[in-house]
N, C-alpha and C positions, 0 to 999 in steps of 0.2 A: 466976580464972581469965582471963587476958588473949584477947581473939579478933584475929581477923586483918584484920578490916574496918575498923576504926578506923584502922588502921595501913595497908595499902593505899589507903584516900580520902586522907591527910594525905602519904604518897609520890607519888599522883597530882597531888596538886593540888600540890607542891612542885614536880616536874618539869615540869609546866607552866607555874608561872611563870617558871622560869628560862630554859624555851627560849621562852617570850616576850619576854622579855629580850632574848637571844641574836638575836633577830629584829629586835628594836627597832633594836639599836648595829650592824645588818648593815652597814649605807649609810655608815657614819659616820666620817668621817676627817679626818686631821688634816696640814695642809700634801701634800696629794697622796698621803701613803701612809695605807692602813688602822693603826687606832688597835689597839695589845693588848685593847681593851677587849671586842671579837666575840669573841676566839681564848680570853678566860678565862674570859668568859659561857658560850662551849660547853664548853670544858673543866670549868668548875661540874657542867654538864648531863650528862657522861658521868660523874664523878665519882659525883655525887649517885645515878644512876641504876644506877651499879655496886655501890655498894653497898646500897641498897634490894635490889637482886634479891639478891645476898648472905644479908641479914638477912631477908628474907622467905622466901627458903629452909627458913632453920631455924626460924621462925612457923609453917610449914606442917607439918615435919617433929616439932617438939618443944613443940607449942600449951601441953599440958598440965602441963609441968614450971618449973622456975625459971631453965632458959636464956631462956623465953620472954621472961620479965619482964626479964631481965639486958639482952636486946638490944632492947629498947622503950626500955631506957634511954642506953642506947650509942647507938643511931641518934639520939634523940633530940638528943647533946650533939655527932655528927656534921654532924649536919644543918643546926644553928644556923652552927656553923665554916662550914659551905662557904657559904652562904647569905650571914652577913657578908664574905665574900670578895669582894663584889662592890664594896667599897669600898676596895680594897687591891691592890696588886701583888704587894710584895715584902713577907716580913715575917722575924722573927729566925728564926736556924736553932731558938733553945728554942720558939718556937711553931709553927714547922713539925713539929717533932719531937713537942709535945702532940698535932699532928692525927694522924702517924703511928700514935702508941699507941691512940688513940679507937677509929684504923681497925681500926689489927692484934687489938683486942682483939674485936672483932666475928669477927673470922676466928680467933682462940685458942676464944671459942665454939662456932663451925662445927666445928671441930676437936678441939677437946674437946682430952685427954692430948697430942694427933698434933704439936702445932706450938710451938716451942721459939724463942723471941728473945731476941740479946745484942745489947747495945748495946757500945760502944765508942765514945764520944762525948770529942773534947776539950773538958772544961770553960770553956774559956779562948774558946771558939769560938763562944758560947751569942748572944752578942750579934750575930753576920755576921748578915747579910741576906741573902735568898734567895728567888728566886721562890717565890709561893704555889704549893702542892700539887708540887714539883717531885718529890718524894720519891714518890707515891704510885702512881704508873705502874711505875716499878723495881720498888716492894712489889709490887703489883697482880702483875706480872710473874711475881715468884719467890714468891707462894703459888700461881698459878695454873699456870704452866709448871713448875715447881719442887714445891715441897711436895705442891700436888696429885697429882700422879704418884706418890706414895711411898705404900707402908702401911705403913712405920714413921714413928717421929719423924721430924719436916723439921725442920729449922734454918735462921732466917735471922736473917743479922748485919749491924747497921745501924752503919756509921763514918761519923764527920767527923775530918779531917785539915785541915791548911793545909800545904801546899809550895812555898817562895817566891812567896810573895804570892797562892798561888789556892787556894780553897777547894774539898776532895776529900768530895766524899759519894757514899759506895759502898752498897749492898746485893746482898749476897752469901748463897745459897743451896745446900744440898745436893743439889737435886734432880740429873734425870738429864742437866744442862746444856746447852746449846744445840744444839738439832735444827734448826733453822731459820736462815734467813738472819739475818746479826748487827742488819742495821736494825731488825729485829725487826717488830710490829704497826703500828696506828694510835697506839698512845698514848706508843710511843718513837719515831715519824715525828713526831708531833706533840710531842714533848721538845725535840727535834733542832731543830724549827720555830723554837719558841720561845726555845731560847736563842741561836740564832743571831740572830733577831731584840733580846734583848734585849744580847747583848755582842760579836753579829759572830763573828771567828772568834777571840776569846779565850775560847772557853768548847768544850765539846765534853761528849757523851753514846758512852761506851764499854762494848760488852758481849760478853764473852768467854767462854771456858768456866774455870771457876776450876782452882786442882790437884788434882788428884785425883777431883774431882765435884764439879757444880754449876756454877752460872755465877755469874760477877761482873759484877754494870753501874755504872758510874761517871759522876759527871757529874762537870767541873770550871769553873771561872769566875771571875774575879776577888774576891779577899778584901776585901770592904767591909765597914765596920760600921755599927751605926744612929747613932753620932755623926758619921759622916762625910756621912750621906744627905743 
């Protein structure tokens, strides 16, 4: 039977390392401008901490059943990818979606049969370059503020399409819709700031109510492929 103590110790250790690296790079600059590395490391720390919080909640609740073992396995895979992200700023859309699938697999264990994931991905875009973890705060918001508010089955749809040289990534949920300011909380604010740093006015994050019910969060930025980098 899996126990909680080892994963708590591992989680605390990894978070400490990431926060330490964030402090280390805090004052580094390039040509008078702060580099993207401090923001990247801060984001990694937040992502890791959020994932671990969700995972440990399930372990506390269900540590005597098979879900606990599954959660440990999923968490291990997610943490490995988060730590590897220190080496890069962009990944292919395919790699980003693989991470999101791992992240959502944890949420599927947590919500059991109350969470349904639909994918609408143009396969021709899988080699497109995207900022790593760009979808994570959008998916997290859909789970927390959309699916988490429902008593029935929640549905999250993740879409990727191209329009006139731009890549559009959308996360749609069937929750109660936007009840707060469309600017959102810290996760969306940081996402907007990151897009501006990377692409300037050529990128945008838009959050609005979906037709009927739910929320649509869409990021758009110039379409670039791995061969172009």
